[in-house]
C-alpha positions as CSV (number, residue, x, y, z in Angstrom):
1,M,3.2,-1.5,11.5
2,R,1.8,-4.5,9.7
3,V,1.9,-4.2,5.9
4,V,0.4,-6.1,3.0
5,L,1.9,-5.7,-0.5
6,V,0.0,-6.2,-3.7
7,D,1.7,-6.0,-7.1
8,D,1.7,-8.2,-10.2
9,N,5.4,-7.8,-10.8
10,A,6.9,-10.6,-8.7
11,L,10.5,-9.3,-8.8
12,F,9.4,-5.8,-7.6
13,L,7.1,-7.4,-5.0
14,N,9.9,-9.6,-3.6
15,T,12.4,-6.8,-3.6
16,L,10.1,-4.4,-1.8
17,S,9.2,-7.0,0.7
18,E,12.8,-7.8,1.5
19,Q,13.6,-4.0,1.8
20,L,10.6,-3.3,4.1
21,S,11.3,-6.4,6.3
22,R,14.7,-4.9,7.2
23,K,13.2,-1.8,8.6
24,P,12.6,-1.6,12.3
25,G,8.9,-1.4,13.2
26,I,7.6,-2.8,9.8
27,Q,6.4,-6.3,9.4
28,V,5.4,-7.4,6.0
29,V,2.6,-9.8,6.9
30,G,1.6,-10.9,3.4
31,S,1.9,-10.3,-0.3
32,A,-0.3,-11.0,-3.3
33,N,0.3,-10.9,-7.0
34,N,-3.2,-9.7,-7.9
35,G,-5.9,-7.5,-6.6
36,G,-8.4,-10.2,-5.8
37,D,-5.9,-12.1,-3.6
38,G,-4.8,-8.9,-2.1
39,L,-8.3,-8.1,-0.9
40,M,-8.6,-11.7,0.6
41,L,-5.3,-11.2,2.4
42,V,-6.3,-7.8,3.8
43,A,-9.6,-9.3,5.1
44,E,-7.7,-12.1,6.7
45,L,-4.6,-10.3,8.2
46,N,-6.1,-6.8,9.0
47,P,-2.9,-4.9,8.3
48,D,-2.2,-1.3,9.2
49,V,-1.1,-0.4,5.6
50,V,-1.7,-1.8,2.2
51,I,0.8,-0.9,-0.5
52,V,-0.8,-1.7,-3.9
53,D,0.3,-1.3,-7.6
54,L,-2.1,0.8,-9.5
55,A,-2.1,-1.2,-12.8
56,M,-3.0,-4.9,-12.4
57,P,-4.6,-7.2,-14.8
58,D,-7.5,-8.5,-12.7
59,I,-8.6,-5.8,-10.2
60,S,-6.8,-2.5,-10.6
61,G,-5.1,-0.9,-7.6
62,R,-7.6,1.9,-7.8
63,E,-10.5,-0.6,-7.4
64,V,-8.7,-2.4,-4.5
65,A,-8.2,1.0,-2.8
66,Q,-11.8,2.0,-3.3
67,R,-13.0,-1.4,-1.8
68,L,-10.7,-1.0,1.2
69,K,-11.5,2.5,1.9
70,S,-15.2,1.7,1.9
71,G,-14.8,-0.7,4.7
72,L,-15.6,-0.1,8.3
73,H,-12.1,0.2,9.6
74,P,-10.0,0.8,6.5
75,P,-6.2,0.4,6.5
76,R,-4.0,3.2,5.2
77,V,-3.6,2.6,1.4
78,V,-0.5,3.7,-0.6
79,V,-0.7,3.4,-4.3
80,L,2.5,2.7,-6.3
81,S,2.5,3.4,-10.0
82,L,4.8,3.7,-13.0
83,Y,2.6,6.7,-14.1
84,D,3.3,10.2,-12.8
85,E,0.6,11.9,-14.8
86,P,-1.9,14.1,-12.7
87,E,-4.9,12.2,-13.9
88,Y,-3.6,9.0,-12.4
89,R,-3.0,10.8,-9.0
90,E,-6.3,12.5,-9.0
91,S,-8.1,9.2,-9.9
92,A,-6.4,7.5,-6.8
93,Q,-7.1,10.5,-4.6
94,L,-10.9,10.3,-5.4
95,V,-11.2,7.0,-3.9
96,G,-9.4,8.1,-0.6
97,V,-5.9,6.7,-0.9
98,D,-3.5,8.0,1.7
99,A,-0.6,8.4,-0.6
100,Y,0.5,8.0,-4.3
101,I,4.1,7.2,-5.1
102,V,5.7,6.8,-8.4
103,K,7.7,3.6,-8.5
104,D,10.9,5.5,-9.7
105,A,10.7,7.3,-6.4
106,V,9.8,4.4,-4.1
107,H,13.3,4.2,-2.5
108,T,13.3,7.9,-1.6
109,D,9.6,8.5,-0.7
110,L,8.2,5.3,0.7
111,M,10.2,5.0,3.9
112,P,9.7,8.6,5.0
113,L,6.0,8.2,4.4
114,L,5.8,4.9,6.4
115,S,7.7,6.7,9.2
116,R,5.1,9.5,9.3
117,L,2.3,6.9,9.3
118,M,3.9,5.0,12.3
119,T,4.3,8.3,14.2
120,R,0.7,9.2,13.6
121,K,-0.4,5.8,14.8
122,A,1.7,6.0,17.9
123,A,0.3,9.4,18.6
124,A,-3.3,8.2,18.1
125,L,-2.6,5.3,20.6
126,G,-1.1,7.7,23.1
127,C,2.4,6.4,22.9
């Protein structure tokens, strides 16, 4: 599974990249510190999954997700957020994100989610 990470918090971005890179079957192919660069990376690298922070200063994660999901062959999009309020989840779901994970739960929720996505991809390919 090829993954692109987009988050304006450099420490969080680097930590998540290191953790995901240690997992079998996951390859972090790129990371960006803002939504604009993230969109360009996705267009260039064509990842399977984009993990994007909801709140960023230039282009919000919601806007990034909306643009990605409106494409011809959209990647899976996982939104990470500090906010656990229903209105943030609903706003992300309205643009078609595949998952919404609160950053406090990233260590418990992200890996099982990525494992499910890998299993679905393998099944779709007939593996």
